[in-house]
N, C-alpha and C positions, 0 to 999 in steps of 0.2 A: 510212513509218510514223512518226508523230510521237511523240516521247517526252513524253507528257503525264504529269505527276506530281502529280495531285490526291491529296492525302494526308489521312487522317483524323487528327484531333487529340484527344488525351485531355482530358477535364475534369480539371484538376488536374495534367496532364502526368506522370502516374505510369506508370512502366514495369511496375509490378506491380499493375495494376488488378484488383480482385477479380472483375469481371464485364466480359466483352467488350462488353456492351451500353453500357458507359460510355464507349465510344470514339465521339467525336462529330465535328462537321462537317468537310467537306473544305476545304482551303486550298491554294493554289499555293505551292510552296516553291522556293527558289533552288538549282538543281543544283550551282552552283559552290562553295557553302560549307556544304552541309548534312550530308553523310554522314560524320560524324566520331565519333559516340558511339553507345553501345548504344541509348539512347532514340530517337535519330533513325532507326536501322535498324528499330526496332520500329514506328515510325510508317510507314516505307516498306513494311513487311510488311502493316500495316493497309490501306494504299492498294491492295494487290493484290486485296483483297476487293471494292473499290468497284464496278468495272464489272459484276461478277456480281450484286451487290446491285441495280444499276440494271436490268440486262436481265431479271432474274427477275421484277421487279415490272411491267415494261412489255411484254416481248417473248416470253420463253421459253414462257409458257403458250400463246401463239398457235401456236408452231411445234411444240410437243410434246404439247399437250392438246387445243386447239381443232381441230386437224387430224385428230384421232382420232375414234373413234366415241363417246367419252365426253361431249363437250360440243358445243354449237352456239351460236346467238345468237338473241335476240329481234329480230324485224324492226323497223327504225326508219328511216323514209324521210328523217328529218332528218340522219342521220349517214352513211348509205350503207354500202358494203361494200368500199371500194377496197383496203384493206390486209388487214384481218382476215377479213371475210366471204368473200372469194374464196378464201382459204387453207382455211377451213372447208369450202368446196364443192369443193376439189381443183382449183381454177382457179389454177394456179401459174405465175408468169412471173418472168423474171429482173429485171424493172424494179420489182417489188414492194419498196417501201422497207423493209418489215419484215425481209427477208433482209439487206439492206445494213446496217441498224442492228445486227442481231445479229452480223454479221461484224465490223463496226467495234468494237462493244463487246467482243467476244471478243479481238481483237488489241490493244485498249487494255489489257485485263487481262494478256495475254501479255507486252506490252512492259514493264509494271510488274514482272512477275515476272523477266523477263530482266535488267532494270536492277538489281534487288536481288541476283540471283545473280552478276552481273558485278562488283558493288561490294563485296560483303560480306567478301571476303578481302583487300581492299586494305590495304597497310601504313598504319599510323598510326591505325587505328580502335581506340577504347578500349572493351573489353568488361569490365564488372565481374563478369559471370557468363556463362561460356561456354554455359550452357544456353539463354540467350536467342538466342545466335548460331545454335545448332543448331535451335531452334524456328523462327526467322525463315527460315532456309534451307529447312527442311522445309515451311513454309507456302507459300513461293514455288513449290517443286517440286510440292506437292499441287495448288495452284490452277492452275498451268500445265497439269498433267495433266488436270484437270477442264475447263478451257477448251478444250483440244484434243479431249477426249473428246466434248464437246457439238458442236464443229465437225465432227469426222469423222463423227459420227452423222447430222448434218444434210446435209453437203455431200460426203462422201467425202473423197478426198485433197485436202488444202489446202496452203497455203504453210507450210512448216515453218521456224520461226525460233526459235533458242534463245540468241541473243546480241543485244545492242543493235545496231541498224543504222540507217542514214540512210534517208530517203525514197527517194533515188536507188538505194540498194542494194536496197530492197524491190522496185523495178520489175524488177530483173533476176533475181528468184527465181521459179522455176517451181513449180507444184504438186507436192508429194510424192505418192507412192502411199499408199493407205490402209494398206498394210502398214508403210510407213515411219513414218507418223503413229502408228499403234498401238504400234510398237516404242518410239517416243520416250515415249509415255504410260506404258508399262510401266516403262521406265527411270526416268522421273521418280518414279513412285509407289513403286517399290522403294527408290530413294534416299531418298524422303521418309520411308518407314518407318524406315530406318536412322537418319536424323537425329532424327526424333521420339523414337526410343528413348533418345536421349541428352538429352532435354529434358523428361522426365516430371516433374521437380521444378518446372517452370514451366507446367504445363498450366493453361489457363483455359477456363471455360465459354464456348461460343460460337465458339471457334477450332477449326480443324482439329487433329487429333491422330493418333497412331499408328493407332488403331483405325479412324478414318475413312479413312486411307490404305489400310489393309489391306482394308477393305470395298469401297472404290472399285476397288482392284486386282482383287478378286474379281469385281466387276461387269464390268470390262473383259475379263477372261479368259472369263467366261460369254458375253459378246457375241461373242467370237472362237471360241466352242465349244471352248475349251481347258479341258475339264471337270475334269481332275485338278488343274490349277493353280488353277482357281477354288475347288475344294473345299479346297485347302490354305490359301489366303488367308482364306476365310470361316471355316474351322474355327479359325484362330488367333484370330479375334474372339470366337467362341463360347466357346472354352476359356479366354479371359482373364477371363471372369465379371465384366466391368466394366459390362455393360448388361443390361437385362431388359425384358420387356414391361410396360407400365403395366397395372394391373388394369382401368382404365376407359379405353376408347378415346377418349372425349371429352376427357380431360385432356391429350391431345396437342395440342389446339387451343385452349388457354386463353391468350390474349395477355397476361393479367395475371400468369401464372405459367409462363414458358417451361420446356419439358421438356428435361432433360439426362440422364434416366434411360434412355429408349428411343432418343432422337435422337442419333445419332453426329455428324451435321453438318447444319446448317440455315443458311439465309441469315437473318441477324439484322436485325430492323426494330424501330423504337421510335417511339411517338407523340410523344416529347419534342422531336423536331427534324424539320423538313420534309424534309431530305435523307435522313434515316434512316427515314422512314415509308413506308408503301405506301398504296394506295387500293383494295385488292382488293374490298371489299364495295361500294364506290362504282362499280366497273366491272362487278361480277358479279351484282348484284341486278337484277331487272327494271326497266327505265327507267321504266315506268309506275307503279311503286310509290312514286315520289317519296320522301318521307322516312320512310315507315312502317317499312321494314326497317332503314335506316341509323340511325334515331333522330336524324337531323340534317336537319330539313325546310328548313334554310337553304342546303343544298348541292344544286345542280342535278344531276339524274340523266339529263340529256339524252344523255350519252355512255355510259350503262350498258347492261346487257342482254347482256353477253358471258359466255362460258363457262357457258352455261345447260345443266344436265344433260339429256342426251338420254333418250328412252324406252328406248333400248338399254341404257344404263347402269342406269337405274332397275330394269329387269327383270332385270338381272344379279344383284341381291341376292336371296339365298334368304330364305324366310320365317323369321323369328326372328333374322336377322342384325342385331345392334344397331348395326353401323356405318352402316346406311342412315339412321337418324334423326339421327346425328351429321353425316353427310356432306351430306345433302340436306334442305333445308327447303322449305316451300311457302308461298305467299302468294296469296290470292284477290282478284282485282281486274281492272280493264280490261287487256286485251292490246293489241297494236299496232293492231288493227282496231276497238277499242272494246268488243269482246265480253268479258263477265265470264268469267274462267277461273281454275282453280287452276294457278298457275305455280310451277315448281320453280326453285330457285336453290341455290348452294353454301352449305352450313351450316358448313363448316370455318373460314371467314374471317368475322370478327365486326366489328360497328361499333366505333368508338373507345370506349375505356374511359373516358377523362377528357378527351381533346382536344376542344375546342369546335367544331372544323372537321372536315375529311376526312382527318386524319392517323390512320392505323391502325398497329398494332404486331404484327400476326400474323407469326410467322416462317414461312418456306417450307422445309419439310423437304426435304433432298436425300438423306440416308441415314438409315434407321431400323433398329432391331434386327429388326423384323418383315421388313424387306427382306433382311437377312442370313439369317434363317431360311429364307425362301422361296427365295432364291437357292441356299442350301446344299442344300435339298431338290431343287431342279432339277438341280444338278450331280450329286448322288448318283443321281437317277433316270435321268439321261442316260447314266450309266455302268452301267445295268442293276441298280442297287441300290435298287429301288423300296421294298422292305420297310424299309430303313434310312431312306428319305426321308420316309415317311408321318408319323412322330411330329413332325417339324418343321413340317409343314403343319398338323397337328392343334393344335399350340401356338398358331398364329395364329388358327385357326378357333375354338378354345375360348375365347380372349379375346373373340371376337366373339359369343359365346353359342351357337355351333354345336358342341355337345358330342357329337354322335353319332359313334362311331368310324368311321373310313374303312375299309371292307372291300370286297374284290372289285376293287381297282384293279390294273390292269396299267401298264406303262410309258407307253403312249400315253394312257390315260384319266387317269392322274395328272398328266401334263404339261398336259393340257387343264384340269384342275382348278386347277393352280398358276397358269396364265395367267389364269383367271377370278378366283382369289383375289387376284392382283396387281391386277387391274382394280378390284375393290371396295375393297381395302385402301389403295391409293395413288391413288384417283381425285382429280383436281385437284392432284396433286403432280408433274406433268410427267414421268410415266413411261410412260404408255400407248402413245404412238406409237412410242417406242423398243422397248418390249416386243413390239409387233406386228411390227415390222420384223425384230428379231433372231430371232424364232421362226418367221419365214416365213409369218405369218398376215395380213399387212397387206392384200394385194390381195383376198383372199377376204373378210375382215371388212369392208373399206371398200366393196367393191362391193355387198354385201348391205345394209350400213348406208345407203349412198347411195340405193338403191332405196326403202327405207322412208322416208327423209327426203323424197324427191321426191313420194311419195304423200301425205304429210301437209302439205307446205308449198308453197303455190301461188306464193310470192314468190321461190323460188330461181331462179337463172339457168338458161336452157335447157342451157347447157354444163356444169352442175354435175355433179360426181361422175363425170367421165370418168376413171375409175381406170385408170392405166397403169403398167407396171413402172418406166419411167424416172422417174416422180414419187416413187419411194421415196427418191430423193436430191433435195434442194432445188437450185435453180439457183444457180450462182455469180453473185453480184450483178453487174448490167450494168456498173456503174462499175468493178468490178475487172477485167472483161474489157477495158474501154476503157483504163483508166489503167495497170494493172499487166500487161496483155497475158496474162491467164490463160486457159487453155483452158476452154471451157464444158462442163458435163456433157451427155452425150448426150441428145437429145430436145428440148432447149430452143433 
C-alpha cells in the first residue's frame, strides 16, 4: 500500500477558511519536512477527503445505485458495457476494473487517514489552537470509518489496516471478518464524536462534524440491526436541534447555493477547478440529447446515458409527491435506435452554472436530516414502537407534499413504507443498493426488476439478471487475489 499524499491546498493558505469549498487543488508534498505546524496538519486532513471525492464522482454510483432497481443505462453501441453495463445487469466478475478502482481508492483514503493519526501526536508539532488538532483527528477517524463502511458493505470482510504500513507488510495481512471491520468502524466513529465535541469552535461548512459522525454511527448500528444503539445515536442528532428539513426539496440540489441546513455531510464539488468538479449531468443525461440538456453543445455526449431512472423507480412515486419532478426530468428525442421517445434522466444534478465547459459543482449528499428521521423511525419500528415511529415518517412525507396522516400501519407495513420512502427520498444518492441488502429485500426486488427489464430491453445480455445470493457481496478484485493473496468471496 503506497503512501500517496496528494493534499488539497487553500487559496490564501488560511487555516480558518470560512468555507470548505475554498480548499483547492491537490499537490504532492514532501513527507520528510512537512508535518510541523497546525496549517500543515489541516492540509493533511483535507487530503483525507480527496479519494472519496474522486470515487463518488466516478465509481460509487455504479456500485451502489446503477446495480439497484433505481437506474439503468441507455444502450450505446459505441461505448459498450464492459465495466458499468454488466454490473447493472448483475453480471459480476472479479476482473471488472470498477471494483479494483473502488478498492484502490478506498485504501488510498484509509492510508491518508492512518498517516494523519500516526503523525498528529508527534513531538515538535506546533498547535496555536488545540481545537484544530481535535478536528483534524476527528475528521481522519470519521473518514476512515466511512471508507471502511463502504468497503465492508461492498465486499464483506476486508483487509483491516489502522497504521501506516509498507507495501510488503500489506501482502502479509489477511482479510478481517465483517464483525472485526464493523467493530473498528464503530470504534472510529465513537472516537470521532468525542474529538469533534472538543472542536465545535472551529466547525466549518463542508467538513464532517460531530453530528455527521453520530448519524453515520446510527446508520452503522442500523445496518447491524443493533436497533437500540441506532436509536440512541440518531436521537442525539435530532435532540441537538442543529438541522432541519428544508421547506422546498428542490433547494437541496441547487449547485449555486449549497445546503448546510439539512445536509449533515456531503462530498463537496466546485466548478472553479477541474480537480474539484464533477461531470454528473454529462454522464447521466441521455447521450442522444447532445447539448440540449447540458446547455453545452460543445461537449460530446458520446459517453453519457448512465444512471437513467428505471420504470420501477418512476412508478414508486405516489401521486402528488413533489420529489418526483425534482428528481426526474424528461427529454423527448431520438433514442439509441433512432426512435423518438420521451426519455427520463436525473434532475437532481444540473448543468454548469458558469463554467464554459463540463465542470459541474453539484454536491453529492452522504447524510441528510431526512435520512436521520427515517432511520430513527426504522429503529423505533423495529423495536415494536410503531406508533412512536410514524410521526418521523410523516415529517419526511409532509415536506414532499404527502400530507395524509398515516393510519392503520403495523410493524411490517410501516417497514415496507419506510423502505419505499427511502427509495424516492434518496434516489441517485447511492443508498438504494445498501438499503435493499440490509433489509433482506435485495434478491426478491432484483429478480422481479430483472424480469421486467428483460421484457422491455432487447439489447440486454442473455446472462443478465442471474440474481444469486453470493452476488450480494462484490468480488474481491482479481489483482488483490494475485498480489496480496487474499481469499475470494464464495461463488466467484
